[in-house]
N, C-alpha and C positions, 0 to 999 in steps of 0.2 A: 437444385441441390449441387449439381456438378459445378455450376458457376461459383457457388459459395466455397466449394472445396478448392477450386483453382485459386480463388482469391486468398483463401487461408494458407495454401501452400506457398503462394508468392509472398505473402506477408511474413511467413516464418522464414523464408529465404532472405528477405530484405533485412529482417531483424538480426538474423545470424551474421550476415555480411557486415552490417553496421557495427554490431557488437565486436566482431573479430578485429575490424580496423580500429575502432575507438579503444578497445581494451588493450590491443597490442601497442598502440601509440602511447597510452598512459603508462603501461608497464615499461616500455622502452625508455620513456622520459625519466622514470624513477631510477632505473638501474644505470642509465648513462650518467645521471647526476651522482649516483652512489660511486661509480667508477672515478668520477672527477674529485671525489672527496678523499683527502689524504690525511689519515689520523697520525702519521709519523711513527707508527708502530707496525709490527707484522700483522697482516690480516688476510682473509680469504673468504670465499663464498660457498655456502651449502647448496648444492644443486637441487636437492629434494625440496627444500623450503622455497627456493627460487621458482621451481616448477609449480609448487602449490600457490604461490602468489599470482602467477599467470592464470592458473585455472580459476582462482577466486574472482579476479577482475573480469575475466571473460564471461563467466557464469552470471555474476551479479549484474553486469551491464545488460546482458541478454534478458534477464528477468525484469530489469527496470524498463527496458524498451517494450517488452511484452505487456506490462501493466499499462504503460502509456498508450499503447495501441487499443486498449479496451474502452477508453472514454476520455472526455475532456474536462470532467468536473474536478473540483478542487481536491477531492479525496484521491483521485488518480494522480494529480500533480504532486501532492504531498508524498504519497506512497512510492511513486516512481522516482521522484527526485531524491527522497531520503535513501532509498535503496541504492541509487546511483552513487551518492556521496559515501555511504557506508562501504560499498564495494571498493571504491578507490582508496579510502582510508584503511580498510582491512588489508588490501593489497600492499599498501605502504608498510604497515607494521609487520606483516608476515614476511615481506621482503627484507625489512630491517633485521628480522630475526635470523635471516640467512646470512647476514654480515657478521662474521666471526673475527674477533681480534685477540691479540695476546694481552688481555686485560679484562676489566669488568665494565659491562655496559649498563648504564643507569638511565632511566627515563623520568622526566619531570611529568607527573600525572596531570598537572594543570594545563601544560601545553598540549598534552595528548587529548584531553577532553575538548580543549578549544579547537584542535584540528578536526576532531570528529564532528563537532557542532557546525563548524564553518563548512565542512564538506557537505553536510545535509542541506545547509542554507543555499550554497552555490549549486547543489544538485537540483533543488526545487526550482531555482531561478532558471537553470538550463532547460529543464523540462517545460516550465511555464512559457518560455519564449518560443519553444518549438510547437507547443499545443495551441497557444493563443497568440498567433502573430497579428500585429496591427498593421504592419506594412510588409512588403515582400522582402525587406532586408532584415527581418527579425531573426532569421536563422543565423545571421552574423552575430547578433546579440547572444543567442544560445551558444554559439561556438566560443565566443569570448568568455562567457560564464563558465564553460567547460575548462577553458585554459586557466582561469582564475582558480577553479576548483582544484585542478591538478597541482598548480604551483603552490597554492595556499596549504594544501595537505602536506606536500613535500617539505616546504621550508618551515612550517610550524612544527611538523614532526621532527625535522632535523634540529630545531631549536630545543626540543625536549630531550635530545640525545646528549649524554655525557659519557666519555670514555676515560677510565682510570687504568693506565698501563700496569700490567702485572707480568713480569718476565717468566713467572712459574707456569703461566697458562700456555699450553702447547697447541699449535694449529695442526689438526689431523692431516695426513698426507693426501687423503681422498678429496679434500676441499680444494677448490680451484683458485688460481691467482687472478689478479685484475686482467691480465692479458688474455688468459683463456676465457674468463668471464665476458670480456668485451667481444671476443670472437663468437661465443655462444649467443650473446644478446643480438648481435648483428645478424647472425645466421637465422635465429628464430624470427626476428623481425622481418627479414627479407622473405623468408619462407611464408610466414603468415600474411604479409602484405601482398605477396604474389597471389596467394589463394584468394584474399579478400578482393583485390582489384580485378583479378580474373573473373571472380564471381559477379562483381558489379558490371563488368563489360558484358558478360553473358546476360545478366538481368536487363541491362540497357537494350541489348539486341532483342531479347524476348519482348520487352515493353514496346519497342519500335514495331516489331512484327504484330503485336497485339493491337497497337494503335492503328496500324495499316488495315488489319482485319476489321476492326470496329468501324474505321472510316469507310471501308468498302461496303460493309453491311449497311451503314447509314446513308451512303451516297450512290450505291449501285444496286441494280435489280439482280437477285440471285439466279433467276432463270435465264434471262437473255444477256446478262452481264452489261447491260446498258446503264447509263446514269438514270437515277430515279427522280422523283418530283423535287426532293430537297436539293439535289445537285442541279436540276434545271433552274430552280429559283436563283441560285448563286450565279449560274452562267448568264441567265437573262439580265440580271442586274449589271453584270460586267459589260455585256453587249450594249445595253441601253446607255450606260455611262459613256462608252466609247463613241457611240453615235452622237450623243449630246455634245461631246467635246471634239467632234469632227475627226476622231481617230480612226473610225471605221465607216464604211458605207452603210446605208440603210439596209435593214434585213426584214425578213418575213417569218412569222411564227405559224407553222402548219400543225393542226391537231388532227390526227388520223385515228378513227375509231372503227373497230371491226363490228360489222352489223350482226346482231343476233348471236353473239359469241356465247352467251349463256346457254343457248340451245345446243351449241356444239358440245359444250361440257356435259350437259344433261343427257344428250342422246348418244354421244360417242365416248364419253369418259374424260376424266381430267388429263390422262396421258396424251390423248389426241389433242385436247385443248392446248397443252403445253407445247406439243410439236407444232401446232399452228402458230402460236406466238413466236416460237423460235425461228420458224421459217419467215414469218412477216418481218421480224427484226433483221434477219439476214438480208432480205430484199431491200429494206429501207436503208441499210448501211451503204448500199450501192449509190444512193442519192445524197449521202452525207459526205461532202468534200472535206478537205483538211481544216478549213476555217468554219465549217458548219458544226452543229451540235444536235445529236439525236438522243432522246430519252424515252423510257417507258414510264408513264406517269400513273397508270392504274391497270387493272386486270386486262382490259382490252383496248387501252388508249396509248398512243405514242405521240410525241411532239418532236417536230424537226424545225430547227432554226436554220433558215437559208440566208446566207449573207449575200450582199450585193444585189438585193431585190428591191430596186427603187420603183420599178414600173409594175402596174397591176397585171399587165399582159405576161410578164415573166413569171409572176407568182402563179397565175392561172395555168400557164404551160407546164410549170413544174408540178403543180397539183395533178394535172391530167396525166402526166407521165407516171407519177407515183400511183395514181388510181389504176391505170392500165396494167402496171407491173404487179400490183397486189391482187388484182382480180384474175390473174392467170391461175389455172388449176395448180393447187399445191400437191406435190408428190410426197405422200406420206406412206408409211409402212402399211397402213390399212387400205391404201388406195388413193387415187386422186380425189381432191376435195376442192370445190369452188367456194370462195367467200367474196363478199362485197364489203366495201369500206365507205365511210362518210368522212369527208375532209373539209375542215374549216380553216380559214386563214385570216391573219391580221398583220398589218405592216407597221414597222417602227421607222420614223416617228409619225407617219401619215395618220394612222388610226389611234395610236397612243404612244406615250414615251415611257410610262412607268411599267416595270416588269409585270406586276400583278394584273394591271389593266390589259396588257397585251395578251397574256395567257387567257384571261377570262373572256376577252372578246373573240379570240380564236376558238375557244370552246363554245361560245354562243353561236358562232358561225357554223361549227361542226354540228351542233344540235339542230340548227335550221336545215342543214343539208340532210340530216337523217330524217327530218320531218317532211322534206320535199321529195315527193315520189317521182318528180320529173328529172331530178339530177342529184348527184352525190357530191358536188363540190360547191362550196358557198364561201363568199368573202364578206367580211364584216362591213356593215354600213350604218349610217346614222339612224335609219328606221329601226334596225335591230337593236340599237342602243336604247331607243325609247321603249321598245318591247321588253328589253332586259330590265330597265328601271321599273316598269310596270309589274313585271314578274316578281322582282325583289320586294316591291311594296305589297303585292298580293300574298307573298310568303309571310311577310311580317304580320299582315292583317289576319291571315289564317291561324297563326300561332295564338292570337288573342281571341279568336272567334268562339272557341269552346268555353273559355272562361267567361266571356261576355254573353253567353246564351244566344248566339246568333244562328245556331242550327235548329232546324225543326224537321219533322217527319211528314212525308206524304205516303199514301198507301194506294197501290194499284191492285185492283181485284184480279183474281185468277178464276176462270170459269170453266164449267163443263161445256165442251164445244158444241154439244147437241142441245142440251136443255138450257144452256146459258146460266145455270144456277151457279152462284158463287161458291167456290171451293176453298178459297184462301186469299191472302193478301201478301203482296211483296212490299217490303219497306223500302222507301226511297229517301235518301238524305238530301236536304236542301239547305242552302246557305243564303241568308238574307243579310247582305253587306249594308252597313249603315249609310254608305255613300253610293256604291255601285248598284245597289238593289240586289236582285236575285242573280247569283253567280252560278252558271251551269255546272252540274257535277262533272261534266267532261273537262272542265277547267280546273276545279279545285281538288278533285280526287287524285289525279296524277301528281299534283304538287304535294298533297298530303303523303302519298306513297314515297316520293323522292326524298322528302325531308323528314321522314320518320314520324309524321304526325298521325298516320292512319291507324296506329294501334289504339291510341286513346280515343280517337274519333269512332273507330269501329266498336269499341266496348261501350261507348256512350249510346250509339245507335242500337246495339243489342239490348242494353238495359232499358232504354226508352220503349223499344218495341215490345218487350216482354211485359213491362209495367202497363202498357196500353192494352195489349191483347188479353191479359188476365181479367180485365174489367168488362169484356164483351159478354153479353148474355149468351150469344151463340158461339160455341167453341171453334171458330174458324182457325185454320192453320196460318201461321205467320212465317214468312220467308225473309231471311236476312242475308245479305251478301257479306262474305268474309274475304278480306284481302290476304295475299300471300304472306305479308309480314306478320299478320296475326297468327297464322298457323305455325310460324316459326317461334312464337313465344313459348318458353318452357312451361309457363303456368296458364296457357290458354284454356285448357279443359277445366282447370280449377276455377278460372274466372267465369266460364259458362255455368258451371255447377253453382257458384255463388249467386249469379244473377237469377237462375231458375229458382233457387231456394228462397232468395229474398223477395222475388216477385210473386212466387206461388204458381207460376205457369207450369203446366204439365209438359214434360220433355217431348211427348208425342205430338204436341202442337207446334213445336219449333222445327223449322227446316233451314239448314244452313246451305247457302249457295256458294260454290267455289269454282274457279275457272282453271283451265289447264295450266295457266301461268303459276298457279299456287302449288302445283305438284312437280314441276319439272326440276326444281333446284334440289330438293331433298325428299325423294320419293319415300325413303324408309321412314323418316320422321312423320311425314304427312299420312302415310298409311297407318302408322301406329295411332296418331291422333284421331283419324276417322273411325278406327275400330273402338277406341275408348268412347267417342261420342255416340256411336251406334249402340253400344252396350247400355247407354242411359236412355235409349229410346228416341234419340234425336235423328231426324231424317237428313240426308245429304244429297243435294242436287248438283249435277254438272251443268254449270252455266255456260252460255255462248258456245254450245256444241257445234263443231265443224269449222271453227275459226282458228284452231290450233294446228300443230304439226303432227300430233300423235293421239288424237282423240279416241280412235278405235283401240289403240294399245292401252290407253288409260282406263277404258271400260272393262278390259280384261283383268286389270290389276286391282283397281280400286272399287270398293263396294258401294257404288252409287245407288240411290233409291229413285232417282228421277233424272231424265235427260231434258234439257231445255234447248230447243233449236234456236239458234241466233236469228234475230229479226232480219238480217241481211239476206237470208235464204227464203224468207216468207214473203217479202215484198214482191208483188206481181208473180207469185209462184204459179198461178193458174194459167199464165200465158208465156212462161219461160221454161222450155223443155229441160234445160240443164238444172235449174233450181228444182223443178218438179222431181227430177230423177234423184237429186240429193236428198230431198225431203222424204220421198218414198223409201229410199234405202235406209234412212235413219229410223223411220217408223217400223220397217221390217226388222231392223237390228234390235230396236227396243222390245218388239214383240217376242223375238227369239230369245232374248236375254231375260225376259220377264220384267223389264224396267219401263214404267209408264213414261210417255213423252209429252212435254208441254211446248207449244209453239209460241214464241214471243213476237210482238210487233204486228198483230193482225189489225188492219186498218179499214177493211171493207168486207162486205158480204161475200164477194167472190173468193177472197182468200179463205174466209171461214168455211164456205161451202166445199172448197177443194180439200181442206184438211179434214172436214167431217166425212167426206167421201172416202178419204184414205185412212179413216178410223184413228185419227189423232184423238187422244184422251182429253187434254186440257189446252187452254189457250189464255193469252192475255194480250191486251193491246187497246188502242183507242176505239176500236169497234165496240168493245164491251164497256168501255168507260175510261175517262182520263184519270190520272192520279188525283186522289182526294186528300183533303186535309183531315185533321183529327175529328172535327165535328161531323163532316159528311160520312166518314166511315162508321161513326157511332150510330148514325141514323140507320145504317144497313145492318150492323151487327147487334144492335141493342146495347144499352149501356146502363150499368148499375154502379153509381159512384161509390167508391170505397170497397167494392166487392173484391175479395181475394179468394180465388178458387183454383183448384188444380186441374181443371179441364172438364 
């Protein structure tokens, strides 16, 4: 709304200034021509009528330009152009009425009508050239049509004029002579032109300042005031062209990413996150020399172009120095904070010559550095290029997989740890690629999350799971994983309601599993979603407990119905004192909070016996059974084809 108001105010100012200059020019042209006309008898000018003629032309032109600003259709052209012509012709005849002579003034009505019609025609032509330019020089055609309009009206109007001298007609003393009128016209013109051109100079300055602000907003980051991604793309193109033309030495592109920055925002607040980014940007500036280029390209990512980097050793040394500087504790108002960074690099022209390829390869290297737990600096290589092509191909195939029915479900049973009776099933999504065969979930699930495909996939899994479970004769519980992106969907709860209503599955049989990653970004929204789901009777389990940064705090805030201990703590728990202590603590915590605990990943009897001794409620893992397909699970649950029941 404010933007529209500003634009409307600027448009009104521009129309006013244009009308002031155009109207004054036409008015001055008319009266200067009148002063040059000598009827050879006594004559003078009526100041009141002269002022009226000026007011008429200024107002008429302003209204004409206002109409033209409302649209480009023919009706706007005709209305605006006609009004423009009538304003100038009216100014002419009102101005002529201010011309008083010692005699009788007679007008030829034919010429008068012709002048008015011609003014409308040339007015429409003027507006049409301005509103519908075919070349960048069409404004000159509009200006020429305006000149023709002014000249045609004046000379046709003067042709209609006939003066018959009459000595008996007296010129009143209050009317002014040619000399005084000339001074008045020049004074008015000078005054109005100064106002008009002064206003235009102010408008030009404002426009330049506005363009500067818009350019800064488009090319610079508002927090760190560093160039942004769009600015980086322009700079990269120039750098690469200079290297290709041997105008500059080779350079390196370093992509620097702050590790786990999302957790800093979630746990310490956006203000602390902004302070971290500002301090990181300040430290990076120390490494950007006059010929280098530094930009912030995303929320937690920076890119530094280092010139003169022809050797890989130089690039690595620079990356290590940057890494050492950025990992020094940050002195914030809230206290010192340590962060780690991942750095990827690519060289021009060694690794790539095109700007987009350079940036992309530097980012691939950064992601590899982030995935490599042994080091935080990585340089792009050909092997990585092959991996990136395979990754891109996998992304493309994943987009088509849901449409082509390449996904299917497996079911892993959940058991009572003592009796080993089945208590429910967890749904596992599988992808059978037509060429690659079975693609592990650890490969395609992160890709689906990164590229926004997880929402549709998650809804498909939930719908298929409910449609399957409702047909079991035994009403076992069905557990379905929910991704963080699904919880952020405004209509997620409505989608769950629709799936339950369509399938006929009782809400009490559905358990949704969420991880800590699902709640750290927007705790308020997730908490509201969880309460809405629980009101419907749906259970919610905390998956992968113990692997996050604030699992205990999450249990205090969020209404979980179950805790699932991550399999990494269960493996060899019977002979690992540290794991045993973590598992015992979790079981005690669950008992004190009244939340049942399920252990994941039990693979042998020793692990099962340890958990049974520690009074764990439920378990799942290969010891109880491997994931089953649809037919195997139906053999356990019983199956009545076409049965639709509510639990």
